[in-house]
N, C-alpha and C positions, 0 to 999 in steps of 0.2 A: 539497433533493436528493431526486430520485425514482429513476429508473432510471439505469443506467450507472455511471460513477464520477466522482469529483472528485479533483483533485490539490490538495494543500495544500503551499505552499512558502513559505520565508521571503523577506522583502524584501531581505535581504543574502545574498551568496554564501557558502555553506559547502558543502564537497564532499560530506559525508555526515553521518549522525546523530551520529557520534562526534567530529566536528570541533569543535563548539561546543555543549556541553550546554545552555547557556542558550537558544540559538536553537532547539534541538531541543525543549525544554520548551514553548516558545510554539507551535511548529508542531503538536506532538502535542495540546496543549490545544485548539487550534482544530479539529483533526480530531475530537477527542472531542465537541466541541459539535455538529459536523455529524452525527455518528453517533448522538447521544443519542436521537433520535426514531425510530430504526429497530430492529426486533426482531433483525435479523441483519446483521452487517457484518464484512468483512475490512478490517483496517488493515495496509497493506503498505509496507515500505521495505527497501532493501538497502544494504549497505556493502561495496564491493569487487567486482571482476569475478567472483571465485569465488562470490560470493553473488548473482550475476545483476545487479549494478548496471551499467547501460549509459548512464545520464545522470549525470554527475558534478557534480550540484547537488542538495543534499538536497531531497527531496520525499516526501510520503506519499500513497499511493493510498487513498482511502476508497471501498470497493466494497460497496454494498448487496447482500444475498444473499436468496434465498428457496429453500425446499426444492425440490430437483429442477431447479435452474437450469442444471445441467450445466457450470458454470464449473470447468475443471480447474486445480488449483493443483499446483505441483511436488511437494508433500509428501503429496498425497492419492492413494488408489488409482485414482480416476477419471482422473488424469493419465496413467497408463500404459495405460489402456484406449483412449485416442484414438490413431489412427495418426498418425505424424509428431510425436508429443509428444517434447520433448527434456528 
């Protein structure tokens, strides 16, 4: 994994990370293996529409980061600095 992001998802359908903890463990373990060689990474998943879940099949985003990459996340000050940010 170099630039961009990778999605890690289970081979079986589960709606979100809380549906089946055993499946969640396997997916998060694989995501951890992918992020191990990077100095900075966001690991992102959501459960429920109120938490911004829009795809109702559990998956994890593995997003490599670097200082000053400008990626706004909803809980960071830079998110509100961008016009049109929701």
